[in-house]
C-alpha distance (Angstrom), angle and dihedral (degrees) to the residues before:
residue distance angle dihedral
M1 . . .
A2 3.81 . .
S3 3.86 91.4 .
A4 3.78 88.0 48.9
H5 3.80 92.0 51.8
G6 3.81 89.7 46.9
E7 3.74 92.2 50.6
L8 3.68 96.0 50.1
E9 3.80 92.2 44.9
K10 3.78 85.9 55.2
K11 3.74 91.5 50.2
L12 3.63 93.2 52.9
Q13 3.77 93.0 54.4
D14 3.85 92.7 46.0
P15 3.87 108.1 72.4
N16 3.75 91.7 -174.0
A17 3.95 97.0 53.8
P18 3.78 114.5 108.7
P19 3.71 120.2 -118.4
M20 3.79 114.8 -85.2
F21 3.78 138.0 -150.3
L22 3.81 113.0 -98.3
P23 3.81 125.1 -159.3
L24 3.74 116.3 -120.7
D25 3.82 91.7 -128.7
F26 3.77 88.2 58.6
L27 3.84 93.1 51.4
Q28 3.77 90.2 46.2
D29 3.80 88.9 54.0
I30 3.88 98.3 49.9
T31 3.93 90.2 44.7
C32 3.75 94.1 48.3
D33 3.84 88.1 -112.8
F34 3.87 88.8 -48.1
S35 3.74 93.8 -59.5
T36 3.80 127.1 -171.5
E37 3.85 89.5 -115.2
S38 3.87 88.7 58.2
K39 3.78 94.7 49.2
L40 3.90 115.2 114.8
G41 3.75 101.0 175.9
E42 3.67 147.8 -47.8
G43 3.80 134.7 -115.1
G44 3.73 139.2 -179.9
Y45 3.89 93.9 -78.9
G46 3.76 105.2 34.4
I47 3.72 150.8 -29.9
V48 3.84 123.8 -80.4
Y49 3.77 121.8 -136.8
K50 3.82 138.7 -172.5
G51 3.65 114.1 -119.8
V52 3.88 116.0 -160.3
L53 3.82 118.0 -158.9
R54 3.83 118.9 -151.1
T55 3.77 89.2 -105.4
G56 3.78 90.5 58.8
K57 3.72 95.1 -106.7
I58 3.74 115.4 138.7
I59 3.88 131.5 -143.6
T60 3.85 129.6 177.7
V61 3.84 117.4 -113.9
K62 3.81 117.1 -159.1
K63 3.85 112.7 -161.4
L64 3.76 110.5 -163.9
F65 3.78 117.5 -140.5
E66 3.88 108.9 -101.0
M67 3.81 96.7 -147.1
R68 3.79 93.8 46.5
L69 3.78 97.0 39.3
K70 3.73 118.7 130.9
E71 3.72 109.8 -167.4
E72 3.75 90.2 -149.1
T73 3.83 92.0 57.2
F74 3.76 91.9 53.8
Q75 3.69 95.5 43.6
N76 3.95 89.9 49.7
E77 3.76 92.6 53.4
V78 3.79 94.0 48.8
R79 3.82 94.4 43.0
Y80 3.83 95.4 47.0
L81 3.80 95.1 45.2
M82 3.87 97.9 42.5
G83 3.78 95.1 85.9
I84 3.76 101.1 27.6
K85 3.86 119.4 112.5
H86 3.89 113.7 167.5
Q87 3.75 131.9 132.8
N88 3.90 91.6 -125.6
I89 3.76 96.2 52.1
V90 3.75 126.1 73.9
Q91 3.78 111.1 -110.3
L92 3.70 119.4 -122.0
K93 3.85 110.3 -136.4
G94 3.83 103.6 179.5
Y95 3.78 145.5 -30.8
C96 3.73 140.4 -143.8
A97 3.80 125.6 -146.9
E98 3.90 110.5 174.1
S99 3.78 137.5 138.9
R100 3.75 129.8 -144.1
W101 3.75 133.0 -169.2
E102 3.80 111.7 -121.9
A103 3.74 135.3 172.4
I104 3.83 110.4 -113.7
E105 3.70 126.5 -167.3
R106 3.92 108.0 -121.0
P107 2.90 120.6 -143.6
S108 3.84 98.9 12.9
G109 3.75 114.6 -101.4
S110 3.84 94.1 12.8
G111 3.75 94.4 106.8
K112 3.85 91.1 -131.1
H113 3.91 118.7 116.8
V114 3.69 134.4 -159.0
F115 3.76 128.0 -168.0
A116 3.76 115.5 -116.4
E117 3.70 136.3 177.3
I118 3.81 106.2 -115.1
P119 3.84 117.2 -160.2
K120 3.86 113.3 -135.5
R121 3.83 110.7 -157.2
L122 3.84 122.5 176.9
L123 3.75 136.6 161.5
C124 3.84 127.5 -154.7
F125 3.85 121.8 -152.2
E126 3.70 136.7 174.4
Y127 3.77 109.1 -79.5
I128 3.85 114.3 -103.4
S129 3.82 109.8 -157.9
N130 3.85 100.6 -164.5
K131 3.79 96.3 55.4
S132 3.77 120.1 -142.8
L133 3.81 136.0 -21.2
K134 3.82 88.3 -109.8
K135 3.84 89.3 71.9
H136 3.81 91.7 53.9
I137 3.79 100.2 45.3
S138 3.72 115.7 100.5
D139 3.67 140.8 136.1
E140 3.86 111.8 -52.4
S141 3.76 91.1 -114.2
L142 3.84 89.5 64.4
G143 3.74 135.9 32.6
L144 3.75 125.8 31.5
E145 3.77 123.4 20.4
W146 3.83 116.8 -115.5
N147 3.80 95.9 -102.4
M148 3.73 91.8 58.7
R149 3.74 93.2 46.5
Y150 3.88 90.9 49.7
D151 3.90 89.2 50.7
I152 3.69 91.0 51.1
I153 3.87 91.9 49.4
K154 3.78 90.6 50.1
G155 3.81 90.4 47.4
I156 3.84 91.8 52.6
C157 3.88 91.7 47.8
S158 3.85 90.6 47.9
G159 3.76 91.5 50.7
M160 3.82 91.3 49.3
H161 3.66 93.8 47.9
F162 3.80 89.7 54.0
L163 3.86 92.9 49.3
H164 3.76 93.5 47.3
D165 3.77 103.4 40.2
E166 3.77 104.1 27.8
C167 3.89 102.0 30.2
H168 3.77 102.2 25.4
I169 3.87 88.5 -133.8
V170 3.81 126.7 149.8
H171 3.75 109.4 -158.3
L172 3.84 99.9 -159.7
D173 3.76 96.0 -171.2
L174 3.75 107.1 62.9
K175 3.82 110.8 155.9
P176 3.81 136.4 133.4
E177 3.75 90.9 -93.8
N178 3.89 91.2 59.6
I179 3.81 93.4 50.4
L180 3.78 112.7 82.6
I181 3.76 125.8 -159.2
D182 3.78 119.2 -148.2
S183 3.74 130.4 -155.3
T184 3.74 94.0 -83.4
M185 3.86 89.8 51.6
T186 3.81 93.2 -107.0
A187 3.75 117.5 151.9
K188 3.76 118.3 -127.2
I189 3.80 124.8 -173.1
A190 3.77 113.9 -132.4
D191 3.95 141.9 173.9
F192 3.71 110.4 56.6
G193 3.74 98.0 176.9
L194 3.72 94.8 117.8
S195 3.78 97.3 38.5
R196 3.87 125.0 126.4
I197 3.75 127.3 -153.2
F198 3.79 119.8 -142.9
G199 3.73 130.9 -153.4
E200 3.85 114.8 -117.2
Q201 3.78 91.3 -102.3
E202 3.77 95.8 44.3
S203 3.79 123.2 96.9
Q204 3.77 105.4 169.0
I205 3.79 144.2 -2.0
I206 3.83 135.5 -168.1
T207 3.65 123.0 -120.2
D208 3.77 138.6 -177.8
N209 3.84 91.4 -155.2
R210 3.90 101.2 83.1
A211 3.72 100.9 173.0
G212 3.80 118.8 160.8
T213 3.73 142.2 96.6
C214 3.78 121.3 -60.5
G215 3.82 111.7 -118.7
Y216 3.73 92.0 32.5
M217 3.82 100.2 55.7
A218 3.74 118.4 100.4
P219 3.84 113.2 -116.9
E220 3.83 94.7 -122.5
Y221 3.80 88.5 53.3
L222 3.83 95.4 42.6
I223 3.77 94.6 46.7
R224 3.86 106.0 27.9
G225 3.74 104.6 18.2
V226 3.83 94.8 -118.0
V227 3.75 109.2 163.4
S228 3.84 115.7 -162.6
N229 3.87 140.6 129.1
K230 3.70 86.6 -90.1
A231 3.82 90.8 69.0
D232 3.74 89.0 64.5
I233 3.83 92.3 44.6
F234 3.79 87.6 57.2
S235 3.90 92.3 51.7
M236 3.85 89.2 47.3
G237 3.75 90.6 52.9
V238 3.69 91.3 55.2
I239 3.80 91.2 46.5
V240 3.77 91.4 51.6
I241 3.76 92.9 48.9
E242 3.94 87.4 51.3
I243 3.89 91.7 47.9
I244 3.84 90.8 53.2
T245 3.79 101.2 38.7
G246 3.81 106.3 22.4
H247 3.77 93.4 -118.3
R248 3.90 137.9 60.0
D249 3.72 97.2 -123.6
Y250 3.78 117.0 125.5
P251 3.89 137.7 160.5
D252 3.76 122.3 -75.2
F253 3.79 110.2 -107.5
Q254 3.80 95.2 -165.1
Q255 3.74 101.0 71.8
D256 3.78 119.9 143.5
N257 3.75 93.7 -114.4
P258 3.76 114.3 54.4
H259 3.94 89.2 -152.2
S260 3.72 90.1 54.1
A261 3.83 90.3 53.0
A262 3.77 91.7 49.7
A263 3.74 91.2 46.6
S264 3.73 90.0 50.7
L265 3.77 91.7 50.8
Q266 3.76 91.4 47.3
Q267 3.82 92.7 48.9
F268 3.79 89.5 50.0
T269 3.81 91.0 50.1
E270 3.85 94.9 47.9
K271 3.85 89.0 47.9
V272 3.79 92.0 54.8
L273 3.83 92.2 45.9
L274 3.76 93.7 48.3
S275 3.80 90.9 52.1
W276 3.76 96.1 48.8
R277 3.87 91.0 43.0
N278 3.71 91.2 55.5
K279 3.78 92.3 46.9
L280 3.83 93.6 48.2
M281 3.75 93.6 46.7
S282 3.79 92.7 50.7
T283 3.80 90.9 52.2
P284 3.81 109.0 102.8
D285 3.90 115.9 -112.5
Y286 3.84 90.8 -1.8
K287 3.79 103.5 161.0
S288 3.69 104.7 177.8
T289 3.86 104.0 56.6
E290 3.76 96.9 134.0
T291 3.77 95.2 43.7
S292 3.80 89.5 50.4
V293 3.88 92.0 46.3
R294 3.87 88.0 54.8
Q295 3.75 89.2 49.9
V296 3.85 92.4 51.5
R297 3.79 89.5 46.4
Q298 3.71 91.7 52.6
C299 3.76 96.6 44.1
I300 3.80 93.9 49.6
G301 3.79 91.4 46.3
I302 3.82 88.4 52.1
A303 3.81 91.2 47.7
L304 3.71 93.2 53.3
E305 3.80 91.0 49.4
C306 3.77 87.4 51.6
V307 3.70 96.6 55.7
H308 3.78 96.3 46.4
P309 3.89 107.1 136.5
S310 3.85 89.9 -128.7
M311 3.88 107.7 75.8
E312 3.86 90.3 -156.1
K313 3.75 89.8 63.1
R314 3.85 96.2 53.7
P315 3.70 118.9 97.0
T316 3.80 122.5 -120.3
A317 3.71 125.7 -113.9
K318 3.81 89.6 -106.0
D319 3.86 87.5 53.9
I320 3.74 92.7 52.0
R321 3.84 94.8 47.5
E322 3.84 87.5 49.1
M323 3.80 90.7 55.0
L324 3.77 96.8 45.3
N325 3.83 92.3 46.1
G326 3.76 92.2 46.3
L327 3.85 89.1 53.5
D328 3.70 92.3 47.5
K329 3.85 93.5 49.4
M330 3.79 88.4 46.2
V331 3.94 93.6 57.8
A332 3.87 98.2 29.0
D333 3.82 93.5 96.8
Y334 3.83 97.2 25.3
E335 3.80 108.8 63.8
P336 3.78 106.6 167.8
L337 3.78 110.4 -102.8
S338 3.81 118.0 -112.7
D339 3.79 116.5 -87.1
M340 3.67 112.5 -83.8
Q341 3.80 140.5 174.0
C342 3.89 110.7 -110.1
K343 3.89 107.6 -117.0
D344 3.77 119.3 -136.3
M345 3.82 94.4 -124.3
L346 3.80 139.7 69.5
Q347 3.73 108.5 -151.9
A348 3.84 117.3 -137.2
L349 3.75 112.3 -152.0
N350 3.79 131.9 -163.3
T351 3.90 89.7 23.0
T352 3.70 136.7 102.9
Q353 3.71 119.6 -72.3
A354 3.76 93.3 -89.8
I355 3.73 115.1 127.4
P356 3.91 116.9 -137.1
T357 3.76 117.0 -118.1
L358 3.76 113.0 -109.1
T359 3.74 123.6 -159.9
Q360 3.77 128.2 175.6
I361 3.82 105.1 -151.5
I362 3.77 100.9 174.0
S363 3.71 129.0 36.1
R364 3.77 122.3 167.1
E365 3.80 143.9 137.9
V366 3.83 109.1 -107.7
P367 3.81 127.8 159.0
K368 3.75 94.5 -111.3
E369 3.71 131.7 134.2
R370 3.80 135.1 -159.5
M371 3.83 113.7 -24.1
I372 3.83 110.8 -120.8
S373 3.80 105.0 164.9
L374 3.73 143.1 22.6
D375 3.83 144.0 177.3
I376 3.75 137.9 -176.8
N377 3.86 134.6 -128.6
Q378 3.78 107.9 -152.7
T379 3.78 92.9 -173.9
E380 3.78 96.0 56.4
S381 3.87 98.6 27.9
W382 3.81 91.2 -120.5
I383 3.78 133.6 146.9
A384 3.78 115.5 -159.0
T385 3.81 121.0 -163.8
G386 3.83 127.9 -166.9
H387 3.79 120.1 -145.6
E388 3.77 136.2 -156.0
N389 3.83 96.7 -108.0
G390 3.93 97.0 51.7
Y391 3.76 98.7 -87.7
I392 3.74 126.8 137.5
D393 3.87 120.2 -161.5
I394 3.84 119.0 -163.3
C395 3.74 122.4 -169.5
D396 3.85 136.3 173.4
Y397 3.92 105.9 -121.6
I398 3.91 92.0 -163.3
M399 3.75 100.6 44.4
Q400 3.86 90.6 37.1
K401 3.63 96.6 -136.2
S402 3.77 138.5 110.0
V403 3.79 121.8 -97.2
C404 3.68 103.5 -171.6
L405 3.80 147.8 -32.5
V406 3.93 113.7 -136.3
K407 3.77 127.4 -165.7
I408 3.78 114.3 -158.8
E409 3.88 99.0 -122.7
D410 3.83 107.5 -78.8
V411 3.83 94.5 -44.8
D412 3.79 116.8 126.5
A413 3.78 94.2 -162.7
P414 3.90 121.2 125.7
V415 3.74 120.1 -95.0
D416 3.84 94.4 -126.1
N417 3.84 95.2 167.7
I418 3.82 136.4 23.7
K419 3.77 127.7 174.9
F420 3.86 132.8 176.9
I421 3.80 119.1 -137.3
E422 3.79 96.8 -160.0
R423 3.70 96.8 -177.5
K424 3.81 92.4 58.1
Q425 3.88 93.3 34.3
W426 3.58 89.2 -122.3
F427 3.78 139.8 124.0
I428 3.83 125.9 -155.0
V429 3.82 125.9 -151.0
G430 3.89 129.1 -154.4
L431 3.81 114.4 -157.6
G432 3.74 123.2 -148.6
A433 3.78 132.7 -133.4
G434 3.82 114.1 -21.3
S435 3.70 96.3 34.1
G436 3.88 114.7 39.8
K437 3.73 90.6 -171.3
I438 3.77 136.4 132.7
Y439 3.89 119.0 -142.6
V440 3.70 124.6 -160.0
Y441 3.92 121.5 -155.2
S442 3.78 135.1 -179.5
Y443 3.85 115.4 -142.2
K444 3.80 100.0 -165.3
P445 3.01 128.1 112.4
E446 3.78 82.7 -7.4
V447 3.77 138.2 -15.0
Q448 3.94 106.9 -81.9
K449 3.75 130.5 164.8
I450 3.84 112.6 -114.6
T451 3.83 101.2 -177.5
S452 3.73 145.6 -44.9
F453 3.80 134.2 -146.5
R454 3.81 138.7 178.6
V455 3.79 117.2 -112.9
K456 3.80 94.5 -151.5
R457 3.78 130.5 7.1
Y458 3.79 92.1 -111.6
L459 3.78 124.0 83.4
I460 3.92 97.6 -109.9
G461 3.69 131.6 127.2
I462 3.72 136.7 -94.4
D463 3.84 107.5 -111.0
S464 3.87 98.6 -167.6
L465 3.85 142.6 -9.7
A466 3.79 126.9 -156.3
V467 3.82 128.0 -175.2
H468 3.85 120.4 -144.3
P469 3.76 110.0 -120.9
T470 3.81 95.0 -134.7
Q471 3.75 114.1 6.0
P472 3.96 127.2 66.3
Y473 3.68 91.0 -102.0
V474 3.90 136.5 124.5
L475 3.73 124.2 -174.4
S476 3.81 120.6 -149.0
S477 3.78 131.8 -173.2
C478 3.82 118.4 -157.1
S479 3.90 124.7 167.7
G480 3.85 89.4 -17.5
Y481 3.93 93.0 -49.7
I482 3.84 115.3 121.6
Q483 3.88 114.1 -159.8
L484 3.68 132.2 -178.3
W485 3.86 117.2 -138.6
D486 3.83 123.2 -161.1
W487 3.95 111.0 -154.0
D488 3.83 91.1 -168.4
R489 3.83 85.6 62.6
N490 3.76 93.3 53.0
W491 3.76 91.2 -90.3
E492 3.78 94.6 -54.1
C493 3.71 117.7 173.9
V494 3.83 100.7 -120.4
K495 3.86 97.3 175.0
K496 3.78 141.2 26.0
F497 3.81 114.1 -164.4
E498 3.78 120.2 -143.8
K499 3.83 118.4 -91.8
L500 3.79 105.5 -136.6
S501 3.74 100.5 -157.3
Y502 3.78 142.2 15.9
F503 3.82 96.4 -110.6
N504 3.74 97.0 31.7
M505 3.86 117.3 133.6
E506 3.77 122.1 -173.3
L507 3.80 102.2 -148.3
Q508 3.78 106.0 -179.1
L509 3.84 133.8 15.3
A510 3.83 130.1 -161.6
F511 3.82 132.8 176.8
N512 3.83 119.6 -133.7
P513 3.88 107.6 -114.5
K514 3.74 89.7 -154.8
D515 3.80 95.3 50.8
P516 3.81 109.5 19.7
N517 3.79 89.4 -171.3
E518 3.75 88.1 71.0
F519 3.80 130.9 67.2
A520 3.79 139.0 172.8
S521 3.81 130.2 -134.7
T522 3.79 128.8 -164.4
S523 3.77 119.9 -143.6
N524 3.71 143.7 -160.8
D525 3.74 88.1 -128.4
M526 3.94 86.2 77.5
T527 3.86 93.9 -106.4
V528 3.82 138.8 108.7
K529 3.80 115.2 -139.4
L530 3.84 125.7 -155.0
W531 3.82 112.4 -153.6
N532 3.82 136.3 -177.1
L533 3.82 120.2 -141.4
D534 3.82 89.1 -130.2
S535 3.78 93.9 59.9
L536 3.85 133.5 59.1
K537 3.85 92.4 -149.9
P538 3.84 126.2 63.0
K539 3.78 118.1 -98.0
Y540 3.77 91.4 -135.8
I541 3.82 142.1 -23.4
L542 3.80 128.4 -125.4
D543 3.78 110.1 -146.2
G544 3.86 119.9 -176.2
H545 3.86 110.3 104.2
S546 3.77 120.6 95.3
A547 3.85 96.4 -148.9
K548 3.78 136.4 36.6
V549 3.84 113.6 -56.4
N550 3.88 112.3 -124.0
C551 3.76 106.1 -177.1
V552 3.74 146.0 17.2
E553 3.83 138.4 -172.1
F554 3.81 135.9 178.0
F555 3.77 119.3 -135.5
T556 3.82 141.7 171.8
T557 3.78 129.6 -143.7
D558 3.76 129.3 -140.7
D559 3.89 90.0 -92.1
N560 3.81 89.7 57.2
K561 3.91 92.9 -109.3
Q562 3.75 112.4 144.8
Y563 3.72 125.0 -136.0
L564 3.78 141.7 179.5
I565 3.88 124.0 -136.9
T566 3.70 119.5 -160.7
G567 3.86 131.6 -174.4
S568 3.73 125.3 -155.0
S569 3.84 146.2 -176.4
D570 3.77 87.7 -112.9
K571 3.82 85.2 78.4
F572 3.78 96.0 -111.0
A573 3.74 139.9 106.9
M574 3.78 121.3 -148.4
I575 3.80 133.2 -158.8
W576 3.75 117.9 -143.7
D577 3.79 126.1 -160.8
M578 3.81 105.2 -138.0
Q579 3.73 92.6 -154.7
T580 3.79 99.9 52.1
K581 3.89 92.8 26.9
T582 3.78 90.4 -135.1
C583 3.85 137.1 120.2
V584 3.77 110.1 -101.2
Q585 3.80 100.4 172.0
I586 3.76 138.6 24.7
F587 3.87 122.8 -160.2
G588 3.87 118.3 -162.7
E589 2.91 161.0 -8.5
F590 3.87 87.1 -145.1
K591 3.76 124.0 -178.3
S592 3.79 96.0 -106.4
S593 3.76 141.9 7.5
V594 3.85 119.9 -51.7
I595 3.86 104.5 -122.5
S596 3.87 101.8 163.7
V597 3.92 133.8 39.2
V598 3.79 125.6 177.3
S599 3.79 135.4 174.9
H600 3.88 111.4 -151.2
P601 3.84 107.0 -122.5
S602 3.87 94.4 -142.7
L603 3.71 104.6 26.5
P604 3.87 129.1 57.2
V605 3.76 91.2 -117.2
L606 3.85 132.6 121.1
I607 3.71 117.6 -159.2
I608 3.85 123.0 -155.9
G609 3.77 121.5 -167.5
T610 3.87 122.9 -166.5
R611 3.74 133.0 -161.3
D612 3.80 94.7 -103.9
G613 3.67 91.1 61.3
T614 3.92 101.4 -102.0
I615 3.80 116.9 139.2
H616 3.90 115.7 -153.5
L617 3.87 122.3 -164.0
W618 3.77 122.8 -155.5
G619 3.80 132.9 174.4
T620 3.66 116.3 -114.5
H621 3.83 87.1 -114.9
F622 3.77 83.4 63.0
R623 3.77 100.9 -105.1
Y624 3.80 118.0 144.2
K625 3.81 113.0 -117.0
R626 3.79 114.3 167.7
Q627 3.84 149.7 -21.2
L628 3.78 128.0 -142.2
T629 3.80 127.7 -175.8
T630 3.86 130.4 -149.8
E631 3.77 134.2 170.2
G632 3.74 109.4 -102.0
G633 3.77 131.4 30.7
A634 3.80 123.8 -70.4
N635 3.84 96.6 -103.0
G636 3.70 92.3 171.3
L637 3.81 140.8 11.7
T638 3.80 128.4 -170.9
C639 3.82 138.6 151.7
L640 3.74 137.5 -117.7
T641 3.77 101.5 -140.3
S642 3.93 101.4 -160.3
L643 3.80 96.8 38.9
G644 3.71 98.3 45.3
R645 3.77 92.7 -127.4
V646 3.81 136.5 132.4
V647 3.83 122.0 -136.8
M648 3.79 114.9 -146.5
G649 3.89 124.1 -175.2
N650 3.72 123.6 -166.3
E651 3.76 129.3 177.0
S652 3.80 96.8 -73.2
A653 3.75 110.4 16.0
L654 3.83 143.7 33.8
F655 3.98 120.1 -135.6
T656 3.76 137.0 -170.2
M657 3.75 116.4 -153.2
E658 3.87 120.8 -164.5
I659 3.81 113.9 -142.0
L660 3.86 113.7 -147.7
D661 3.82 99.3 -170.7
E662 3.82 100.0 172.7
E663 3.81 94.7 98.1
P664 3.79 128.6 40.0
D665 3.83 90.5 -126.8
A666 3.70 95.3 39.7
I667 3.89 116.1 154.6
V668 3.82 112.7 -111.4
E669 3.75 103.4 -138.1
A670 3.87 116.3 -148.4
E671 3.77 130.4 -156.1
E672 3.70 125.4 -175.0
A673 3.79 102.8 -131.8
V674 3.75 103.5 179.1
A675 3.83 128.6 10.6
S676 3.83 119.7 -169.6
């Protein structure tokens, strides 16, 4: 017995050791003969006990019910868990498969006994101190904070991705009771008694044995016995809804009117978002409200995709991991700044003592939230800003008046991208996580929606939009996929460019004004890719940054040489020679990530905006000119061609800055154009 204790102790301390056979006598000893005091819980297939070793180490012992025991169920669980090592899957430590002859009264109450061989089947797992997810799920106004819920969701998705793609296992009994939470709040998938393993070429089977838990079983499995990965995806969707809302109720997809179903789903999403937004904003010193709201929006959108009644329309575990990882990478270096009051001054540094003139030209109460995108219409003298809650604000920067305020239907998704198409008198809008749609509006004689369409079937955000300078094309990037849309073909997707890696995200797109058949994309893989519209693969890749590349701009110098400027979260901007395809200049190190770069179209000036609100001006021959500081990051930069000005938007205000370039130490005058 001492050697058995020592061997098991050794196994518990060795995470790479395979599960071992454990004698029944040993398991009886460490559970005090399966005493009531050692009992941790009871499920449909057995009772769970706490086993305590002499060193104080604890393991979990699951004793299967003898009368309900199915040998196939036991063997399945042992076989499937023997080789699995993953942080989000409970680790099998050992097993027991013995039989004992016992006298059993037959029939019951007759006083007559027969000897029968009784199978004893037990499983031993790592001890999980915080019990199951079921214990932790409550209404979102109580219980776990959002960041813990989000980590649990990601952990479940990671475990399912491993089971489906690496092990070819379908769990078939996913529910909160079968997801354990350890002392670090890490989710671990457990209970593989109903699982099925597929061959590499198999995708689904039909079974008559439809065991599982009602409420978490996919409709095709419950009704027709169809077993596939998508059955687990459905269960996971229900669990995610339960984690976010505290209950597993969700809207009915199969309403008579598709528009009613869509409206019901949207209403449900907005209700969940409002509830979480209110909770997050009421939390003292909570500094990541908007990031968390984006995560809630993304997760509830994914969950609703998962519980779609049609299995073909559900995402895969790989898709879900890609969406969540993409969102994490997008916000990793862009945590929203803490709430602050917008000051009435833009400070000019490294200049004379002159104070720039500041004039607030528009002040009104509008239901807008944080500004996150902007664009300029040179023909109409308009500036359009996109906001966190689906509003677009358009103002005339010459007449100093508001033009219109547009709400994107009833969608409370962020306007992550807005672009004017002046030759068509349109503007297009790309919405963020929770929508994944592009909206097209005309603005003459008045603002009116033309159409809208979803870039991908999942509710993920549009990362970037770019309008072709001459052809009827718009480029979009979404979750790393670049697509080309033709508005002359009723916004048909005419080309899908190749995604180079699993986690690749293309963050910004820009057409080459000297060669409109060429465009550039920046990526979270720390590279800049140059593409041609005639090819699905990039022509070449520029590699030099040490963090994700956030922004890109083409520009030409006085001697007609073309360059590319890129800005990165590594706090540097780089200049690339388009002829030699090499880096010829590095600007930085700045105090924070570079999130905007602009080349002024009529002045030899490069403008670099950083996340801390600092604007740096450089000549196109790479000579440093000026620095200005604002409160709030440079969420958007663009230029007024005729006035020699730059427009900069941060989270709470919009500024125009006049560039007087005649003298090297010229004052950069600043004027607050719009304050929200």
